[in-house]
N, C-alpha and C positions, 0 to 999 in steps of 0.2 A: 069765849072767844070775845065777847064783851068786855070782857075783864083784858082781856090782852089788847084789845082798840085801845082800850081807857088809858089802860098805862104808857102804852105807844104814844099816844097823844099828850100826855101828860109830860114824856119825856121831849118830846118836839117841844112843847111850849117852854120846859125850863131849860133848853141848850137853843133855844133858837138865833139867839146873836154869835153864838158861834157858829154854829151849823149853814147860818148864812155866809157867814166869813170865809169858811171853807168850799159852800157851794160856788165863792165867786171865784177861789181860787181853781177849783176843778175846769168852770168854764175858762179860767184867765190861760192856764194849762192845754186846754184841747185851742183856744185862740192861737197858741204858740206853736203850736205842731207844725212843723214846716212851714211859717210863714216869715224863715229868718231867709228865704229867697227874696224874701219883697226888700229885705234891709236895703237903704240905700248903699250906695256901692262908693259913693264920693265921703260920706262921714261915718268917721270911724265910732262916732258914740253908737251909732244907731247896732252895730257889730259889737261894741262892748256890752250896751244896753241887754240885748238878745241873751249872751252868754250870762250874764249875773241872773235875768230875771228867770232864764232858763233852770239855773242851778239855786236859786231862792224858792223858787211856786211850789216845789217839789218837798223842800224843806220844810215849809210853811203849814203844806198840808199835814206833814205828819206830825210836826208841834201840835196841831191841831188836833188831831186823832188822840196825841197822847194824852191830850187833856179833857177830850168828850167823852171818851170809852172810860176812864175810871171815875168820871161824874155820874153818868150814866148807872154804871154797876153800884157806885157807892148812894146813889141815892136808896137804895134797899141793902145794904150792907148785908155780905153773909159771913163776917165772922162777928165774933162773940155772941150771945144770948139778949142783947138787948133791941135791936133792931124792932121799930114799931111794925112790921108788916109780917112778923113772926105771930101776932096778937091778931091779926086781920084775916079774913076768907081769902085769904091768896096764896094759891101751893107754887110749888117749887117752879112746876111745867109751865103755869102759866105766865109767872114770870121770867123765866127764862124764853119761852116764846116772845114774850114782846121786846126784849134785850135782844133776839137773833134776827126780830122783824128791823129794829132799829139798825142794826149793824148791816144787816144784809141787804135789806131795802134801800137804806140810804148811803150810808157807808162803801156799801160794794155794788151794789148794781147801779144807781145812778153813776157813781163814772166809768162803770165799764160799757153801760148805755151811751155815752157821750164821745169814748175815745174808739169804739168799734164804728161810730159815726161819723167821727171824724176820717179816722183810716178809711171808711167807704168813701167819703166826700173826695178823698184824697186817690184815689182809683185800688186801691187794695182788690183783689182776686176774690173770691168766696173760699179760695183754700188758704189763702192767707190772716182773713179774718178767723175760719176755726182757728186756725194755730193760734192767733193772737188772745181768742177768750181766754182757754185754761192759764197762757201766762198774765196776762191783765191779774185775775181770779188769783192766783195763786201767790204773786206779787201780793197784791192789798190785803188779802184773808192773811197771810203769813202775819205782817206787822197787825192788824187787826185782834188776832187772837192772841198774838203775845203780851200784849197790853193789858188786854181782857183777862189772862191767866194772871198776870199779878195785881189787877185791881182787885178781882174776888178773893184774893188773899190779902188786902188789905182793907180797914174799916173806914179811914180818912183817905183825902188827897195829898196830905202832908205827908203822914205814913207813906202812902203808894210812891209820893218821889223819894224820899228818902230809899226807900228798899230798892226802886230801879238802880238808882246811882249806887248805891253799896252793888249792886246785881253786876251793873253794866263795870264798875271797877275791878271786883273780884274776875269775872269772863274776861277781861281784858289783860288782866293779869294771869291768868290760866294759858289765855292763847299766846303769851307773848314767852311764858315757861314752856310750852309744847314747841315755839319754833326755835328757841334757846337749842332745847335737848336734841332737837332733830340734827341743827346746826353740826354737834357735834358727832351724833352717835350715826346720821343716814343725810350728810349734806345735800348731795343728790337730788333725794327724795325732794326738796323745796322745787328743785329748778324743773323737776321731771313735773311736778303739779303744776305748771304754769303752762307747759309744753304743750297739751293735749287738750285745744278748747273744747272739745265734745265730749269728753272724759269730766272735765269740769262742770259742762252744762248738766252733766248725766247727775252730778253730784249736788248741784243747784235744785231738780227738781227734785230727786230722792228727799233731801232736805228739807226742801219746801213741803215736800206731801207730808213729811213723818213727823215737821213741825207743826203743821194744821192738824193731826190726830192726835198728837198730843197732847198742845196745848188745849185741845177739844176735850178730851180725854180729863184736863185737871180741873173745868171748866165745868163737866158735867157731873163729875164725881163732888166738887165742891157744891155745886148747886141741891145735889141732891141730898148729899149727908150732911154739910156745913162743917165737915173733919179736918178741922185747918191742917194740923197736921201731917196727916196723913196726905195732904194734896200739896203740900210743901214739900215731902219726899218724890211724891210722884212727877211733878214740877222740876226738881234737882234733876232726876232719871233721865227726864226727858234732854234735857240740856244737855246731860254729860253723854247721853247718844246722839246728840245731832252736834258736840263738838268732835268725837269721836269719828265720827262718819266720812270727814273728808280723809281720812289717814285710813281707812281700813276697807273703802269701797272702791272695787275695782271693775264693775261691769259697765261696762262703755255702751250703754243701749241708745246713745244720743250719736254714736257714730255713724257716720252717714255712708251708705250702703257703696262698697268696692265697684266702681267701672268696668262693665265690663270689657270684653277683650273687643278689639277694633273690629271690625264685619271686615270678612276678606274683601268683599264687595268694594272697598274704600281703597284699594289696591294700592297700600304702605307695606309690599312684600319686600321692595327693595330697600328699605331701610334697616340701615344698619351705624353699629357703632364702634366708633375705635377711639383709642388713647392717646393723645398727644403726648407722647413721654418726654417733648422737651418743657412742659407743662404740669410737673407733678412736683410738689411741696411737702417738706417735713417740716415740723414744727410742733415744739412740745404741746403737749395738750392741757389742759386748764385741769386743777387739781382745786375741789374745793376742802381737801385736808392734807395735812403734811402726813395722815398716816396710809394715804395711800401710793402704792407704786408710780412712779416715772414714768408717762409712756409717751408716744410718738405717734402723732395723727397724722395720718400720711392722706393726702386730698390730691385731687388733680384732674385734668380735664377732659371728660367724657364728650367727644365729639358725637353729633348724630349727620350723619349723611343720607342721601336720597330721601324719600318721602314725595310729597304732594307740595306744590305750593300752595299756599293758604292756609299750611297748619305750622302747628308749632309742637317739639317733639323733646321733654322736659326727662332726663335721665335720674335715675335714682336707685345706685348698686346697691343690691338685697343680700346679695352673697359673694363674697371673695375670697379669693388663697394665690395668696404672693409665696412663689417659691424661689428661694436665692440662689446662686448655682451652688454654692456649697450643701445644697439637698433641706436645707430646714425650713419649715413652711409656717404660715401663718395664714390663720382660715379666721374670717369671721360672719356674722349673718348680721346684718345691720339690722337695727330696733329702732331707728331715728324714725319720727313723725314727720312725714312730708307736707311742708308748706309751699309750695312752688311760687316763685316769684320769675313772671314771665320775663323772658328775655325780648321780647318781639322782634324777631326773624325779619330783615331787611326785603329778603325777597320775598317772603308769604305776604308782608303789607304794601309791597309794592304791586304784588298781582292782586290782591282783593283791591284795591286802592285806585288801579290801574293808572299807574304814576311813577315817578322814581323820586325817589329821597336825595333831597338835595345836602341836609345837613341834618344834625341831631340823632346822627346812626349810631346803633348801638350794637352791630353787626350779630354776631354769632353769640352761642353760651360761652360765656366767659368767667360765669358762675362754679369756680372748684365743687368736687361734688365729692365727700369723704369715701374712701375708700377702705381703708381701715386702721388701724390701732395696732400699733406693734412695741413690746416693752422696752424700757430705754436700755435695760442690759442688753438684750438681744438686740436691738439695732447698733451699738457699740463696736458688738461684738464677732460683725459681720466686716469682710473685706473682701473683695469688694462689696458695695450696697448695691447689687444688681441682679436682678433676676425674671423671673414670668408671671404674670397676673391673668389668673381665670376669673372672670365673674360672670355671673348673671344680674343684666341689668333690667330695669322693670323703667317703660316710656309712657309716660302719661300724654296723651295726645290729643290737643287742645285745637280748634276750627277758629279764626278768625272772622270775627261778623262785624259788621257795620250795622250800628243800632242806631244812630244818628248823625246829621249832620244839618248845619245850623249857619248860616252868616255870621262874618267875621264882625258884630254889633252889639250893643249892648242891650238887654231885656231880650236879645231871642235866645229862646231855652227847647232844649231834648225831653221831651215826656214819653215815658216808658210805664208807664201805671203810676207808683208809688216811688219808683224812680225818677229823678229827677234831677237837669241840669241848666242852671242858666247865666248866661255870660252878664256879670254886672259889669265890667268895666273892659279896654283894651287900653292898654297904658305903653308907652316907648320906652325901650329899656337902651342902654348903650349898645347892647350886643345883640340886638332885634326888638324882639314885642314880646310884652306878658300880657296873658289873658287870665285876668279875676274872674274864677266861676265859684258858684254854689252848689251843690251838690246835697241833695236830701234823699238820704237811705233810709229804708223799714229794716229794723234790727228785730228779727223773732228768735228767743230762744230754743224755743222747738222746731225750726226752721230748719234740718239736718241738707239739706242740699245747698242752702246758702250760706252756711256754715261753712261745708267743705267747702266752697270758691272761694274763700277769703283767708288771706296769708295771716301770719302774726299781728301785722299792723291792722289789718281789720280791714284793709280797703280790699278789694274788688278786683278780678283781672280785667284791668279796663286800661285804657291808654287812649290819649289825644293828639290827634296829629290837622297841620294846617295845610290844604290842600286848594291849591290855586288848579282848578280842571283845565283851562285850556290852554294853562303852561304846562300840563300834566306833572307839576313839580310837589311834592310832598315835606312836610318838615316837619318832623318829632319833636316832641317835648325835649329838653333836657333835665327839666328838673320841675318836681309836683311836690311844692309846698302845702301842708293844709293841716287844718285844725278840727276840729269838733267844736261850735260855736256853745254846744249843750252837753261836752261831754260828762260830766260828773251827774248828770239827768236823764244820761238815753237809759239805764236801769228801768227809770218810773215811762220814760218817752219815748217809744219807739221808732217814732220817727224824727231821724236827727238829720242835722243839718253840718255840715263840712263845705269849710271857706279855702280855696285853693288856689294858688297860683301856678300858673304853667308858664316855665321860660319856654322861649323858642327864640333860640340863636346859641352861640358857640362862645367861649370866653376871648375869642381873637376878636370877634365883632364881625366876624365874614358875612353874616346875614345882615347886616344894618342895613347894607346898600342892595339887599336883595328887595328887602321889603318899600317897595316903594308904593304912593299912591295908590298908582294904576294894577299892582301885583294884589297887593289889601283888600281893592275894589272888588276883585274877583275871587277872592279867598271864603273858605270857609272851613267853620271848625268841625274835625270829625269825630266821632266815638267808634273804638272800636273794641270792639269785647271777645276776650278766650274763652269759646265752649268746649268744657271737656268733651271728648265725645267717645272713648274708650282708652283701653290700656295694649301695651305691645312689650312682650318679651324677648330679648336679644342677650346672645353669649358673648361675653367681650375676654379677647386673648390675643396678651399683649407680651412680646418678648423684651429681654435687654432694655428694662426698665430701671433707670437708675432712679434711685434713693439719694435725695441729696438735703442737705441741708440748705437750700436757697434762702431760706426764711431768713435765716441767721446774719448773711449779706446782704439782704434786703434790707434789714431793720437797722443793721447797724448805725453807732454814730456817725454823722458824716465827718470825714476829717479835710484839712485845707491839703493842697500841695506838700507845704513846708511842712506839716505834721506825718505825708506818707512818706518822704526822703527821710525825714529825722529817724522814723521807725525803721527803715531799708536801711539805713547806713548802720543799725546796729546788728546785723543779718550778714553772719558769714558763713561760707562752708570751708568745714576743715580740709588738709589734705588726706587724701587718701583715705575717705569719708567713708563710715561701714553703712551699710541699709538702713539703721536706725537713725545716722546722724543725716542723712538724705530724707527720710522724712520726717524729721526735726524742721528741718531746712525751708524742706515746701509747707510746712502748716507755718512756718514763721511770716515767711512769704505771703502767704493765703491772708494770716492775721494780719500781717503790716498792712497789706491793699484792703481789708475790709473798710467800708466807709469812704473809699474814692469815689466818686462820680463821674468821671471822666475814665475812659478806658482806650487804649488804642496799639498799632502794632509797632510804636515806638518807644511805648513804656521802659522804662527801665527793667521793670519786673521780667519782659522777654529774656533779654540777656541773661541777667540772673537766674531764672529756670533754665535754659537751654545749658546752663553749667554741670548740671546731674549726667549728662550727655545719655547716649543712647540707648548704652547698656540699662538705664535704669527709667527710659519713658511710663514703663507699667504703673511704677510707684506714684509717676504725677499723678494718671490718672486715679489711681484707685484715691491718693490724698485728698484731691482736690479736683473733682470730677464735673465742676461747673466753673472752672476755674474761665474768667473771661478770657487767658492767655493760651489756653488750648489751642486754638486754630494758627497762632501762631508760633507756640514753641514747638508741636511736636512734626508739622510735616519737615521740620527744620532737622528732625533727631530720627527720621525714619529712617533703615537699612533693609535692606535687602533679604534681611535676618526678621523683620516685621511683617511681612507678606500676610501671614495668618490671622498675624493679631490686628491689623489695620480691618481685614476682610470680616472677623469677627463682630469689631466696633464698628460697623459701617453704617448702621441704619442707626446706631445710638448717636455718632455723631458725623452727621450727612456730608459735611466739610471734607472728609476725608474721601468721596469720592476726586477731588483735585489729585489727591496724589496716587488713588490707583489709575486714575488718567496718567497722570505725569509717566508713571512708574510701567504701565502696559500691564497691569494688573487685572485689567476687565475681564478675562474669561475665568481668573480663578474666582474673582467676585459676583460671576453672572448670577448665582442664583440669589444672593442678595440682594442685587441692584435690582432684579425682576422683582423679588418679593416686597421689596421698602416701596417699588413704584406703585406696585397694584394694592398695597396698603393706601393708597390715596393722603400720601401725606405732604402736607403743605411746606410749601419754601424749599422745596428739594433744587439742590443748585444747578444751572442748565448743564454743567459738565455732569451730572448725573444722568437725566435725559438723552444727550448726546453719547454716552455709555452705552445704555441700554438700545438706542438707535442705531450704533453701530455694528449689535447682532444679525441686523437685517432679518430678526424671526418673523415672521405673520403672527404667529402668538401671541407677541408683546404687542401689534397693531392697535388692539381694542384699549389693551391699557394706555397706549401713549397719547390715544386719541381722546379715552377719558379723562385725564392728564390735562391736557390743553382746555378738555369743557371744564371743567370743574376749580381748576387751580389759578393761581394768579400770576405764574410765569409764563403766560403767553406767546406772547412775542418769541422769545426763542424756543420756544417747542414747537410753536409753528413753522419755522426757519428749519427744525430738524424734520418735523412732518413731512415739507415740502422737498427733503432729499429724498422720500421711500417711494417704494411704487407699491400702488395696490391701496393706497389710503384714497378713500373718496373724502378729498378736501372738500369740497363742498358742502357736502353735509355734516362735516367737523366743525365748518367755520360757522354753520346753521345755530349747530346746538352751542358752541361758546358765545356768539353773539346773543343769542336768547340769555344768557346768562349775564355777559358781560353789559350789556346795554343796561341794568338794573343795579348795579354792582357800583362802586363808588367812583367820581370820577374820574380818579387814575385809572382805573381799570377801564372803562370805559372807552376812555382814549386810544390808552392802549391797543386796546380792539377795532378802531375805528379803520383805521387804514386795511388791514385785513377783510375785514365786513364789507368796505366799499370794492377793495380788489374782487371780493366774489359776489359783487350784483348786489346790496343790501341798501336800497333805498334810503330805508330809515337811519342807516348810519350815516349815506350821504346829509341827510338834512342837520343830523344832530354835529354833526362836523362842522356843516359850514357855519348853520344857525348859532347852534351853542360852542363851538371848538374855534372859532374864527370871529365870531362877532365882540362887540363892546359891551356885553351885559356882565351884572356882576360876577355871576357865576361861570368860570374860567376854568377850563380844561389846562391842563397840562399835558405838552408832547405838540404845539401848536405846528409846529415846522413839517412835525410829520405828515399831520393831518392834512396840511396843505399841499404836500408833496403829493400824497396820494388825492387828493381832488383834480389837481394837474392833472395828474399822471391817467388818471380813471373817466375823466371828462373832457367834453371840447371848452370848457370855459377856463378865462384866466384874467389877471388883473390883481385890485386889490382885494383887502380882505369886502369892501362894501361891495363891489362890482362882481364876487361871486355870490356874496348875497342876493342880489340884485337878480343875477342869470338865474338861481335856482328858484329863488320866488315866482319870476317870467315863465319857466319852464317845466316846474315841479309835475305838474298834471301831463305833460308830453314824454317824460324821462323813461327810456325802456335800454335797457343795459343787454348790450349785446356780449354775449359769453367767448366768444372767439377773439377779439379785438380786447377783453374785461375793459370796456368802455363803458359809458352811459350817452346813451345819443339822444337828440332832441327829435319827436317826428313832426 
């Protein structure tokens, strides 16, 4: 043991200069960890400096290891038979122990202790420290063992550098060759290899462990036998194994455990999913190789309805079957990896934060979900491309939690253990305000739950809002532009810093006037996190789903009106046309119109398409089911003979309800009208609601009320409901107002007169103070609000006089339901 210590001390003395420099770099890296939060916000040089140093310091550390380890080992070289230590009473075991003591004690345990101390000082939990230790050891030990394995096979440092350079070049050539071969043989393998971060982490861990064991075996074999050729073969085998590992390893042991089904006690039973059939998109599927057959990718907007406020429900279609009208079926089981991107539901944010979003609205889910793929030949052979979709949808449920709120001032910070965010500056912006934020995040390879909580870009499920509690107003950030200050060093430096610019304001600058000094003085920055709480499974059934080439029209090259006119001039419908002639004519009009940016009922195309005649109406819908002109052309071609066709296509084209009403076909269309209402489709024409109400069927009253409560066409729907008996209008209005007051300004304003008439004092307050005032946030429908205030109160006068009256009497207002008036007690 004395000899081991003697050799160790000798090595420390020989390498003391390099060792000191390396130790200083370790301490410098420790000091940099997380300190980017303190960088001066008004000096870009500091941010650039932190970024460059964060990259440079780990690089210099590795370079010093690359120098120290060969010099350490080659003080007593293991290659050849003339080394001096062979003639001394030094056993290979003592020599190996001394080198292990140097590498393990100084190059491994010292930085481990420093980094663990830094993590602990930054409030890392015991569980996070436990996960960090093996990751740190694996990262540093892999580099040490690889350099040591090359060092024991070379007699001098010069030879080591030459062999290492040649080995690096050979390794890169092999990797490039494998990548090129994969691109030709199985190109999708390259894409899938990066789409599953948990599998990548699994491969990284296994590769690290195998590397440590393999390189360790090379070291032990060379120290024990000094048979260099066999050690070289062993090292070659280890390198080959590690090179092949990423392509053959499939066991994803780092995959986060699936979220359990949501407890029945959480009351999510009323959650249902529907397909917005107007938002089904068909586009060519990306092909990695020309050998692949062409396919169409069908995506759609899966809308989640019901559920609790304060939650978000993210849909993913797991299994789908689409049945065309001719009986042809397409089935597909999803194998996509789920990387949910939060939509930040307006109503849930408003519920959790007890306020109303005045801008920066993102609404409900507008992310199209992959439904299924279909071969191009099967798609083009179907006419019409309409069918039924039956699918199983998994819903991941997230609960919104407020995890921090700080005044809107520089140097204010949110602290959540190792997760921190600090405001470095608040900037004026032509469209509103911009908040410069620096976030510190702890990223651990072995943390399966944290990996699950991040999407492809690496950002957690977090959003920021501005909240003025006194005004109960919320502003959601429109843009989150950020980058990691030390991105290249994240593999070594687990505490990473991200500089974020949060934009609060719309492109029209509508919020610039809202952010007055008084408003900002009472504002705070609020951090909201979406916490996964479980999963739900729902069945999705949708009929009359049309598969369209809408993306073709959407991405068509823009045309000027003159170009469209010139293209239409070349189109002529032959006399006595055949069915094929008419199909060609319709397609020609469609293609000539592609790229047009404005559409209207007086466009030339309307008259051109009407020339096909009533007898060929169905051809128009088959050839161009998404035409902007259908609603203008089809009603003019409808005859009594088309009644069955109209009823069949009613839910596909809701505007046909006007045709049904005009031609008095409501009774024939009764089942479809009621079914469409019960599906709670958005933006049903008011005549659709009028038609259902005309049945005066009590079995439909709940559906009418539900539509009134949850949809946007509330004004017209209320007028319809008010004409029916046995409907509790007070209860219906109370439910509708509860939703509308936290919706867009337009929807809120539309409900204010109705809510005032039914005695809702908060509607009166919002209508007078917000709807009629002079503040920047304005409602539409001022005249309707003023009329309601005057009709249901005893107040009169100008807008300011109405506001003064309300402020003076708001605590003494009582609603008289008989007179439908607010009176002052």
